[in-house]
N, C-alpha and C positions, 0 to 999 in steps of 0.2 A: 247542282252538278259538285262530282266532289275533284278541286284543284291537289295533285301528290306536293306542287313544287310549294313553296314558300313566295311568299308573294311579299318583295321589297315596295313600300307608299311612304308618301311622305307624312303623313301625320293622321292619328287619331281619327279625325272624319273621314278620309279615305280604307282604313280599318273598317268601317263600321256601314258603308258604302260597301266593300267589294262582301262583304260577310251577308247583308241584303242580296246578294248577287248568285254566291256562290259560297260551298266549303271551303273553307281554307284558312291557313293558318297564315301571318303577316311579320310582318320583320318594319317597326317607323322608323324614315330618318332621322326625325322630328326637323326636320330644314334640312338646310344644302348645305352646310356646316358637318359636314356628315365626322362620325368620331370615331376612331379607331378599333372604339370599342362596339360598334353598329359594323363596322369592315367585318370583323374578326365572327361575329353570329350571323355573318352573310356568307364570311368564307363555309360558316359550320353548314350550314344550312345546304352551301352550294355542292359541299363533300357528302353530305347526306342524303337531301329531299331533292336538292337538284331549286331553282330559282327566278323568278318570270320579274324584273323589273315594273312599275309601273307605275312609273309619275305623272305629274299634268306636263298635257305638252303647251307645254310654258318655258321663257327663259329659266327660273331655277330647278324648273322641272328634268330641263334637258342636263344643267350640271351633273344635281342628283344624278341623274342616266349614268352618265361618264365616271364621275369619282368613281360609282361600286364598279361599273363594266370593267374599269379602269384599274384596279386595288381586284377582283373577282372575276379574269377571261370562265367566258362559257356560258353565262348567265343567258336564261332568254328574256326580251325583251316583247313587252306590248306594248299599242300605243293607244290613245282614247282621239276621238275627233276631235275637234275645237268647240264645235258647234254640238258635238250628246255632252261636252266637259262646262257646258256654260250654264248659269242656274237659271232656274225661269223666270225673276223676279231679282233684282238688286245690279249688280256687280262682281267681276273675279272670274276664275278660271279654274276646273280642279276639278280631277275623281271622283268625290264628293258629292260633286256633282250633278253623274251620271246616271244613266237610268237603269236597272239591274239587266237588264237584254240588251242595253252598249256596253255593260258592262263583261258578260257573260263574251259577245261578238270578240270582243276584244282582246278578251285570255285565250278566244279556243287559235287566235289567228296568231297568237305569241310566238315568235321564233329563234335563236343563237345567231348569231353574227358569224360570220366567218374566221378565224384567224389567220390563215395564210392564201390573203386575199390579190383576187384578181381583172385586172382592168377588163371590163368586160362592154359596160358604156365608159364613152370618150369625153371626156369635157366638152368637144365639139360637137359630140349628139347633144350635150344638153343643151349649146344654144343653138342649133338649130331647130331643137324642136320648140326654143320660144322658152324654152324656164329660168332661159340668164339673161339679162340686159332688155328686156323690153317688157314696155306699161303693165305687161297681163299675166309675166315670170312667175310676181307672188301669186296669184290667183290660180296659172295654173301647175304651183310646185306642190302649195295645198290640195286639188284635189287629188296631183298624181300621188302625195303620200297617203291619199284616202286608199285610191283602190288601189294602191302597189301594198297596205299597210302595216307601211317602215315612216308615218308621224308625217309630221311640216318640218320643211327643212327650209333655211333662208341656203341663197345660191351655192354659197362655197360650202356647207355639206352638202349640200347633193350628192354629188358627187359619191363622195366619201363613203355615207349612207348606203345606195347603191350598191356598190362596192365591198360593204361588209356586209348586206343582204343577200348578196348573190344576185342580184334582181336579173333576170338572164334577157337578151338582145329583144327576143320572140316578147318576153310581157312588158317589156318598158316599151316599146312598139306597139302593143294593142293596149294599152292606156293612156299614152300620146294621143293614139287615132281617137280614142274615147273623148279624152279631153276637150280636144281640135272640135270632136260631131254636137259635146255640147253645147260648147261657146257657136260655136254654128246655130243652134238652133234653139238657142235662148232670147 
């Protein structure tokens, strides 16, 4: 599978994992202190081939994603599930631990965040769905992020991410219904 866009990753091990899964070029941020030079490289990549931001599903990964997308608008975003980013032994979480299949799946589902944000799903919808303020909210948000392919977020960020990706009311309702059905069957 050949990827036209250049993939922004955190480090060398992520590049190695990407190259095991697909034929693609990468730009490494080398951590969350993203340099001016790295931003300039990403901007050039966006202008010439397009960019997919593919960072770890943790706080530093989200920080890098935000820094890069704030400086370089229009990038696509790919998200890996936390369970797919854990090593088979030991600790940690990251793209470098993901299987080639999980990486290909995440890249296949990469999409662009919308610039002109329209509120389709309200904060009240999130509360009604039990995604904020309930004991099971974190688990529900994690599963919802997997189903909608928008990654995991805390309660505060979920509303923003749903708007940024312009998730439809129908897709949201369908995903929530599946989350609740899975809970009931567990």
